[in-house]
N, CA, C and O of each residue as an XYZ file, in Angstrom:
224
protein
N       0.827     -1.184      0.000
C       0.000      0.000      0.000
C       0.875      1.253      0.000
O       1.988      1.258      0.527
N       0.352      2.286     -0.592
C       1.094      3.538     -0.669
C       0.958      4.331      0.630
O      -0.023      4.160      1.353
N       1.921      5.189      0.935
C       1.832      6.039      2.126
C       0.626      6.963      2.035
O       0.233      7.387      0.948
N       0.040      7.271      3.198
C      -1.122      8.167      3.243
C      -1.000      9.108      4.428
O      -0.321      8.817      5.413
N      -1.672     10.238      4.309
C      -1.749     11.197      5.412
C      -3.195     11.296      5.867
O      -4.122     11.310      5.056
N      -3.367     11.363      7.180
C      -4.695     11.421      7.784
C      -4.759     12.555      8.790
O      -3.750     12.928      9.388
N      -5.946     13.096      8.970
C      -6.195     14.066     10.034
C      -7.095     13.387     11.056
O      -8.088     12.752     10.701
N      -6.735     13.530     12.335
C      -7.569     12.967     13.401
C      -8.771     13.886     13.545
O      -8.650     14.999     14.055
N      -9.930     13.419     13.095
C     -11.121     14.256     13.131
C     -11.849     14.159     14.470
O     -12.505     15.109     14.898
N     -11.729     13.003     15.125
C     -12.432     12.834     16.401
C     -11.838     11.663     17.165
O     -11.445     10.659     16.572
N     -11.776     11.795     18.483
C     -11.388     10.683     19.343
C     -12.623     10.289     20.136
O     -13.266     11.115     20.783
N     -12.932      9.006     20.065
C     -14.150      8.476     20.667
C     -13.777      7.263     21.520
O     -13.715      6.139     21.023
N     -13.528      7.508     22.818
C     -13.126      6.412     23.704
C     -11.746      5.906     23.348
O     -10.775      6.663     23.381
N     -11.649      4.627     23.007
C     -10.371      4.002     22.669
C     -10.075      4.028     21.174
O      -9.142      3.369     20.717
N     -10.856      4.780     20.413
C     -10.698      4.810     18.954
C     -10.570      6.235     18.436
O     -11.080      7.184     19.031
N      -9.870      6.357     17.303
C      -9.738      7.649     16.630
C     -10.361      7.533     15.250
O     -10.168      6.536     14.553
N     -11.106      8.550     14.861
C     -11.668      8.650     13.520
C     -10.668      9.452     12.696
O     -10.392     10.614     12.992
N     -10.130      8.817     11.658
C      -9.133      9.461     10.811
C      -9.733      9.766      9.453
O     -10.416      8.930      8.861
N      -9.474     10.964      8.966
C      -9.954     11.397      7.654
C      -8.776     11.431      6.686
O      -7.789     12.130      6.919
N      -8.888     10.674      5.603
C      -7.843     10.624      4.578
C      -7.766     11.990      3.895
O      -8.766     12.473      3.363
N      -6.600     12.607      3.906
C      -6.446     13.941      3.328
C      -6.537     13.947      1.808
O      -6.809     14.993      1.218
N      -6.317     12.806      1.161
C      -6.351     12.789     -0.303
C      -7.755     12.638     -0.867
O      -8.061     13.199     -1.919
N      -8.622     11.879     -0.174
C      -9.967     11.666     -0.734
C     -11.113     11.888      0.252
O     -12.279     11.765     -0.123
N     -10.797     12.212      1.505
C     -11.839     12.530      2.482
C     -12.522     11.349      3.129
O     -13.408     11.536      3.963
N     -12.132     10.122      2.767
C     -12.760      8.954      3.380
C     -12.328      8.832      4.844
O     -11.256      9.300      5.226
N     -13.164      8.207      5.642
C     -12.886      8.045      7.071
C     -12.571      6.601      7.406
O     -13.125      5.674      6.816
N     -11.658      6.422      8.377
C     -11.380      5.100      8.919
C     -11.379      5.208     10.439
O     -11.219      6.294     10.995
N     -11.555      4.087     11.095
C     -11.562      4.009     12.551
C     -10.352      3.191     12.978
O     -10.169      2.068     12.509
N      -9.517      3.744     13.872
C      -8.288      3.080     14.290
C      -8.204      3.103     15.812
O      -8.530      4.109     16.442
N      -7.768      1.993     16.399
C      -7.580      1.929     17.850
C      -6.453      2.870     18.260
O      -5.402      2.908     17.620
N      -6.676      3.625     19.324
C      -5.658      4.565     19.813
C      -4.359      3.853     20.170
O      -3.287      4.453     20.081
N      -4.432      2.591     20.571
C      -3.230      1.840     20.937
C      -2.265      1.699     19.762
O      -1.078      1.456     19.975
N      -2.746      1.846     18.530
C      -1.903      1.728     17.343
C      -1.301      3.057     16.901
O      -0.480      3.096     15.985
N      -1.708      4.144     17.552
C      -1.274      5.484     17.165
C      -0.249      6.029     18.148
O      -0.184      5.574     19.290
N       0.561      7.006     17.715
C       1.548      7.608     18.626
C       0.869      8.219     19.855
O      -0.278      8.661     19.785
N       1.576      8.238     20.960
C       1.048      8.725     22.234
C       0.547     10.161     22.159
O      -0.422     10.508     22.834
N       1.186     10.998     21.353
C       0.810     12.412     21.264
C      -0.385     12.675     20.343
O      -0.702     13.833     20.072
N      -1.049     11.629     19.862
C      -2.207     11.781     18.990
C      -3.341     12.500     19.713
O      -3.696     12.144     20.837
N      -3.908     13.516     19.060
C      -5.033     14.272     19.596
C      -5.857     14.767     18.408
O      -5.407     14.695     17.265
N      -7.049     15.264     18.675
C      -7.896     15.774     17.601
C      -7.187     16.907     16.864
O      -6.591     17.787     17.485
N      -7.256     16.876     15.537
C      -6.641     17.896     14.712
C      -5.220     17.584     14.259
O      -4.686     18.266     13.384
N      -4.605     16.562     14.842
C      -3.232     16.189     14.487
C      -3.219     15.516     13.112
O      -4.150     14.792     12.759
N      -2.165     15.760     12.346
C      -1.973     15.109     11.052
C      -1.017     13.932     11.254
O       0.062     14.085     11.827
N      -1.433     12.753     10.774
C      -0.628     11.540     10.888
C      -0.209     11.072      9.503
O      -0.955     11.199      8.533
N       0.994     10.532      9.433
C       1.493      9.929      8.191
C       1.547      8.425      8.421
O       2.110      7.965      9.415
N       0.960      7.654      7.498
C       0.961      6.197      7.596
C       1.824      5.621      6.489
O       1.603      5.892      5.308
N       2.811      4.822      6.882
C       3.680      4.167      5.917
C       4.266      2.917      6.560
O       4.690      2.948      7.715
N       4.289      1.819      5.811
C       4.827      0.548      6.301
C       4.188      0.118      7.620
O       4.867     -0.366      8.526
N       2.871      0.304      7.713
C       2.082     -0.118      8.875
C       2.394      0.669     10.152
O       2.067      0.217     11.250
N       3.024      1.844     10.015
C       3.382      2.674     11.168
C       2.824      4.079     10.965
O       2.955      4.665      9.890
N       2.196      4.608     12.018
C       1.691      5.981     12.025
C       2.717      6.870     12.723
O       3.242      6.513     13.778
N       3.000      8.037     12.122
C       3.855      9.027     12.765
C       3.171     10.389     12.688
O       2.449     10.679     11.734
N       3.405     11.219     13.701
C       2.830     12.566     13.734
C       3.699     13.465     12.868
O       4.921     13.488     13.016
N       3.053     14.217     11.949
C       3.830     15.155     11.133
C       3.546     16.603     11.500
O       4.237     17.507     11.032
N       2.527     16.833     12.341
C       2.322     18.161     12.938
C       1.467     18.008     14.174
O       0.682     17.067     14.281
N       1.616     18.922     15.101
C       0.811     18.868     16.330
C       0.049     20.161     16.490
O      -0.690     20.326     17.460
């Protein structure tokens, strides 16, 4: 899969709703899989099955 960038649109309990910046689609991801500093509005980069924060 190709690298993608997501914006954390909402945190709901143990899950984060991520919005794909390229096409606007939404996915649901467990917070345990995301970096500790993840919060609403943060931009995440996904590549090789790893999420990294690219802005806070």
